[in-house]
C-alpha positions in Angstrom: -8.0 37.9 21.4 -6.8 36.7 18.0 -3.7 35.2 19.6 -5.8 33.4 22.2 -8.0 32.0 19.5 -5.0 30.8 17.5 -3.5 29.1 20.6 -6.9 27.4 21.4 -7.2 26.2 17.8 -3.6 24.9 17.8 -4.3 23.0 21.1 -7.5 21.5 19.7 -5.7 20.4 16.6 -2.9 18.7 18.5 -5.4 17.1 20.8 -7.0 15.3 17.9 -3.8 13.7 16.7 -3.3 10.2 18.0 -0.9 10.2 21.0 2.5 8.7 20.5 1.5 6.2 23.2 -0.8 4.6 20.6 1.9 4.1 18.0 2.3 0.5 16.7 5.6 -0.9 18.0 7.1 -4.1 16.9 10.3 -5.9 17.8 12.8 -6.9 15.2 13.3 -9.2 13.5 10.2 -9.0 11.3 10.6 -11.9 8.8 7.2 -12.0 7.1 5.3 -9.4 5.1 2.1 -9.7 7.1 3.8 -8.6 10.3 5.4 -5.5 8.7 4.7 -1.8 9.3 2.1 -0.7 6.7 2.6 2.6 4.9 0.6 4.1 2.0 -1.2 6.9 0.2 -4.2 5.2 -1.4 -2.6 4.4 -4.7 0.9 3.2 -3.5 1.6 1.1 -0.5 4.7 -0.3 1.2 5.6 -2.7 4.0 8.6 -1.9 6.2 10.3 -4.9 7.7 13.6 -6.7 7.9 16.1 -8.4 10.1 19.8 -8.1 11.2 21.4 -5.5 8.9 18.8 -5.8 6.0 15.9 -3.3 5.8 13.1 -4.2 3.4 10.3 -2.2 1.8 7.7 -4.2 -0.2 6.0 -2.1 -2.8 2.4 -2.2 -4.2 0.3 -0.2 -6.5 -3.5 -0.4 -6.2 -4.4 -0.5 -9.9 -2.0 -3.3 -10.9 -4.2 -6.2 -11.9 -4.2 -9.1 -14.4 -7.8 -8.9 -15.4 -7.9 -11.8 -17.8 -11.0 -13.9 -17.1 -10.6 -17.4 -15.7 -10.5 -20.1 -18.4 -13.2 -22.7 -19.3 -16.0 -20.8 -17.6 -19.5 -21.2 -19.2 -20.1 -17.4 -19.0 -23.6 -17.7 -20.5 -24.6 -19.6 -17.3 -22.6 -17.4 -14.9 -25.5 -15.4 -13.5 -27.7 -15.3 -10.4 -30.7 -17.0 -12.0 -28.5 -20.1 -12.7 -27.2 -20.0 -9.2 -30.7 -20.0 -7.7 -31.9 -22.7 -10.0 -29.0 -25.1 -9.2 -29.3 -24.4 -5.5 -33.0 -25.2 -5.5 -32.4 -28.4 -7.5 -29.5 -29.3 -5.0 -27.1 -29.7 -7.9 -24.2 -28.6 -5.7 -21.4 -30.1 -7.9 -22.6 -28.4 -11.0 -23.0 -25.1 -9.0 -19.4 -25.4 -7.8 -18.2 -26.2 -11.3 -19.7 -22.9 -12.7 -19.2 -20.5 -9.8 -16.4 -21.9 -7.6 -13.9 -23.8 -9.8 -13.0 -20.6 -11.8 -11.3 -19.4 -8.7 -8.7 -22.1 -9.1 -7.2 -20.4 -12.2 -4.2 -18.1 -11.7 -6.1 -15.1 -13.0 -7.7 -12.7 -12.6 -5.4 -11.6 -9.8 -3.8 -8.6 -8.1 -0.1 -8.1 -9.3 2.6 -7.4 -6.7 5.0 -4.6 -7.6 8.4 -5.5 -6.1 10.7 -5.0 -3.2 13.6 -2.8 -2.1 16.3 -4.4 0.1 18.8 -2.2 1.7 21.9 -3.3 3.4 22.5 -0.9 6.3 26.0 0.6 7.1 28.4 -2.0 8.5 27.7 -2.8 12.1 24.1 -1.4 12.1 21.4 -3.9 13.0 17.6 -3.6 13.4 16.3 -3.5 16.9 12.6 -2.6 16.5 10.0 -1.0 14.2 7.4 1.7 14.9 4.4 3.2 13.0 3.8 6.9 14.0 0.1 7.2 13.5 0.0 11.0 13.8 2.4 11.5 10.9 2.0 8.2 9.0 5.8 7.6 9.2 7.5 4.3 9.7 10.6 4.0 11.9 13.2 1.3 12.0 15.2 1.7 15.2 18.8 0.5 15.1 20.8 -1.1 17.9 23.1 1.9 18.1 20.3 4.3 19.0 19.8 5.8 15.5 16.8 5.2 13.3 15.8 4.9 9.6 12.5 6.5 8.7 10.1 6.3 5.7 6.8 7.6 4.5 4.6 7.4 1.4 3.8 11.0 0.4 0.1 11.8 1.1 -0.3 14.0 -2.0 1.9 12.4 -4.6 2.7 8.8 -5.7 6.2 8.3 -4.2 8.0 7.0 -1.1 10.9 8.6 0.8 13.3 6.5 2.9 16.1 8.0 5.0 18.7 5.8 6.6 21.7 6.9 8.8 25.2 6.6 7.4 26.1 5.3 4.0 24.0 2.3 3.1 26.2 -0.5 1.8 24.0 -2.0 -0.9 20.7 -1.5 -2.5 18.8 -4.4 -4.3 15.7 -3.9 -6.3 13.8 -7.2 -6.6 11.1 -7.9 -9.2 8.4 -10.4 -8.0 9.1 -14.0 -9.0 5.5 -14.9 -8.6 4.4 -13.2 -11.9 6.2 -15.9 -13.8 3.1 -18.1 -13.0 1.1 -15.6 -15.1 3.4 -16.1 -18.1 5.1 -12.7 -18.0 8.4 -12.1 -19.6 11.5 -11.2 -17.6 11.6 -7.6 -16.4 13.8 -5.1 -18.3 16.4 -3.8 -15.9 18.3 -0.5 -16.0 20.6 1.7 -14.0 21.9 5.3 -14.7 23.7 7.6 -12.3 21.7 7.5 -9.0 18.7 5.6 -10.4 17.9 1.9 -10.6 14.7 0.4 -12.1 13.0 -2.5 -13.7 10.1 -2.5 -16.1 7.7 -5.5 -15.9 5.7 -6.4 -19.0 2.4 -8.0 -18.1 -0.5 -8.7 -20.6 -1.8 -6.5 -23.4 -0.4 -3.0 -23.2 0.1 -2.9 -19.4 3.6 -2.4 -18.2 4.8 -1.0 -14.9 8.1 0.5 -13.7 9.5 0.3 -10.2 12.3 2.8 -9.7 14.4 3.9 -6.8 16.9 6.8 -6.6 19.7 7.0 -4.0 21.7 10.0 -2.8 24.0 10.8 0.1 22.7 13.8 2.1 25.0 14.8 4.9 25.3 12.0 7.4 22.3 10.1 5.9 21.4 8.2 2.7 18.2 9.3 1.1 16.1 7.1 -1.2 13.1 7.9 -3.3 10.9 5.2 -4.9 7.8 5.1 -7.1 5.8 2.7 -9.2 4.4 4.0 -12.5 2.5 2.2 -15.2 1.5 2.5 -18.8 -2.0 3.4 -17.7 -0.8 6.9 -16.8 2.1 7.4 -19.2 3.2 6.0 -22.5 6.7 6.1 -21.0 6.5 4.9 -17.4 10.3 4.9 -17.0 10.6 8.6 -17.9 7.8 9.5 -15.6 9.3 7.5 -12.8 12.7 9.1 -13.3 11.2 12.6 -13.3 9.3 11.9 -10.1 12.2 10.3 -8.3 14.7 13.0 -9.2 12.4 15.7 -8.1 11.9 14.0 -4.7 15.6 13.6 -4.2 16.1 17.3 -5.0 13.4 18.4 -2.5 14.6 16.2 0.3 13.0 14.3 3.1 12.0 17.2 5.4 10.3 19.3 2.7 8.2 16.5 1.4 7.5 15.2 4.9 6.2 18.7 6.0 3.5 18.6 3.2 2.7 15.0 4.0 2.3 15.7 7.8 -0.1 18.6 7.0 -2.3 16.2 5.1 -2.4 13.7 7.9 -3.0 16.4 10.5 -6.1 17.4 8.5 -7.1 13.7 8.3 -7.1 13.3 12.0 -9.1 16.5 12.6 -12.3 14.9 11.2 -13.1 13.0 14.4 -11.8 11.9 17.8 -12.9 9.2 20.3 -11.9 8.4 23.9 -11.8 4.8 25.1 -10.4 4.0 28.5 -8.8 0.7 27.4 -5.6 1.7 25.6 -5.4 -1.5 23.5 -8.9 -0.9 22.1 -8.1 2.8 21.4 -4.9 1.8 19.6 -6.7 -0.6 17.4 -9.4 2.0 16.7 -6.8 4.5 15.5 -4.9 1.9 13.5 -8.1 1.1 11.6 -8.7 4.8 11.0 -5.1 5.0 9.8 -5.8 2.3 7.2 -8.5 4.5 5.7 -6.0 7.3 5.0 -3.2 5.0 4.0 -5.1 2.5 1.8 -8.3 4.2 0.6 -8.4 7.6 -1.2 -10.9 9.0 -3.6 -9.5 8.7 -7.2 -7.7 5.5 -6.3 -9.0 1.9 -6.1 -10.7 1.0 -2.8 -9.2 -1.5 -0.5 -9.3 -5.2 -1.7 -8.4 -8.1 0.6 -4.9 -7.0 1.4 -5.4 -3.2 0.8 -2.3 -1.6 -0.8 -0.1 -4.3 0.8 -0.2 -7.2 -1.6 1.4 -10.3 -0.1 5.2 -10.4 -0.5 5.8 -14.1 0.2 7.1 -15.4 -3.1 3.7 -16.4 -4.6 0.6 -14.8 -5.9 -1.5 -13.1 -3.2 -4.0 -15.1 -1.1 -7.4 -15.3 -2.7 -5.8 -13.3 -5.6 -5.9 -10.2 -3.4 -9.3 -9.5 -4.9 -12.5 -7.8 -3.8 -14.8 -10.1 -1.7 -17.8 -7.9 -1.8 -19.2 -9.3 1.4 -18.2 -8.6 5.0 -14.5 -8.3 3.8 -15.2 -5.0 2.1 -18.4 -3.9 3.8 -17.0 -4.1 7.3 -13.9 -2.4 6.1 -15.9 0.7 5.1 -18.8 0.5 7.6 -17.4 3.3 9.9 -16.2 5.9 7.4 -19.3 8.1 7.8 -19.2 8.2 11.6 -15.5 8.9 11.5 -15.9 11.7 9.0 -13.7 10.2 6.3 -16.0 10.8 3.4 -13.6 10.8 0.6 -12.0 7.6 1.7 -15.4 5.9 1.8 -16.6 7.6 -1.4 -14.0 5.7 -3.4 -15.7 2.4 -2.4 -19.1 3.8 -3.5 -17.7 5.1 -6.8 -16.1 1.7 -7.5 -19.4 -0.1 -7.0 -21.4 2.5 -8.9 -19.2 2.1 -11.9 -19.8 -1.7 -11.7 -23.6 -1.4 -11.4 -24.2 -2.4 -15.1 -22.3 -5.6 -14.5 -24.2 -6.3 -11.3 -27.5 -5.9 -13.1 -26.4 -8.2 -15.9 -25.4 -10.8 -13.3 
């Protein structure tokens, strides 16, 4: 009887995972960030894309912000009462000067983290990309039938990438766009199997992007993370410890823990829709909750944990438009049973309640 129950439970669990038929599949080349495969764990996010023999992983961290207020704003008038008064008096130009013009300043803004670029083994070229919804893994299929794979660990702030063969060259790119914010050049370093840069921003905030590389059998394993001075006085040392530990553990061990988390995520609910395209979209949106919204991490702003990687600052500063942009993003979390993922949005707004009241 116990064996029968176990088999029934296993079958029910498997039945709630998204079918591989629903996986997101994209042809190569992918040449822009907003058509990439999105991966993430709530705090960190990455976009998997590329063309020919170059595989890219754009990196983001949800709590990297330049929070300096816009300049030349009459803050004593920046409140709801002034807005209502000017609207009633039809003083639209003055209203725009106070409430809309500040948006033209370069900050406050979300800060992009950086990008990894990996030259594949000679002769290897990208054919297509795939997002495995059930396991939250990204695949880059190669023209010779092999594949690279990647995931952002569900329970720790790091990413693992495994590519077949011996990758020819690894480039770690700092975002050029932060120069518009007046930041100094990043401090770069390399030691043994580790490469990194530390980007100073404003005040005490610094962040470190680090990647480690190791040959494992017939594959090349990479581990990457983004740390900041908000969590450690020495973000480089913290990143090095995290990356080395990930390389020691290897892809499969960390992926097993990661897949267990996602299996639990998918057990919360299940729907059946006869139109496969609609069902695929439904599960992709549910996936975004697990990949980009996690209690204890910031909720999803306009681009989630996938800040634009197009050479400039993110569109609309990547900020929180607390209207349909955020409200519709979170409207279904209760029905889908993803309470922790929705709770982070409520916690965020609750913490801001004193500011809302002042406004």
